N, C-alpha and C positions, 0 to 999 in steps of 0.2 A: 544571500540570506541563508542561514543554516537550515538544514533539513528539519531538525527538531522544531524550530520556530514555526515552520510552515504547517507541521502536523499538529501543533498544540491544540487549536480549537477542535479539531476532529477527534483527537485523543480524549479530550474532556467529554465530548458528547458520547463517544463510545463507552467510556468508563461509567457513565450514568445509566447505561442500559439495564433493563430488568428482564427477567424471564417472561416469555410470552411472544406475541407477534412482533416482528421486527418492523419498525417504522420505515417508510419508503426512503427517507433521507439516509438512514443508517445502512440499509441494504445497498443503496446506490454507492455510498462511500466505500463500503467493504468491497464491492465488485470492482470499483475503480482502483482501489489500492491493490487488489490482487493482480490486476493487469499491469499496474505500475511495477510491482515486484517482479513479475515475469519479464518485463522489458529490462529491468535493472539487471537481472540475472542472465538473461539470454542475449541482450542487445536489441537494437532496433534495425529493421531492414528498410532502407529508404525506397526500395522497390521489391516486388515479390521474388524476383530472381537475383537480387543483390545479396552480397554477404552482410551479415549482421554487424552493425557498428556499436561498440560498447558505449554506454552512457558515461558522461563525466561523473566521477564520484559514485560509480555504480554500487560499490560495497557499502558506502554510507547510506545511500538511498535504500538499498535492499534491507539493511539492518533496521533503519528507522521505520520502514513500512512493516516489516515483520513484527517489530515490537508493538506497533499500533494495532495490527491485526490480532495479536495475541490477547488484547484486552477483551474482545467479545468471544474469542475462540482460544481459551488457554490450552486446549488439547493440541493446538497446531504448533506449539513450540514457542 
């Protein structure tokens, strides 16, 4: 399943956001996406002392997540 297809519903919800308090579901989505972006860029460690293993399609995942996070945070790139 393409990364963009998975992110579609979340992108639509974040795009509808307005200034003011951030709803819990939007805050949780943004936090989860930030962690996913970090894992896509740095890789995943299967154990604390193990070497990082890169994600499959890490570049595409990182790009799609960054584009989604830029909707509520345009200053972030």
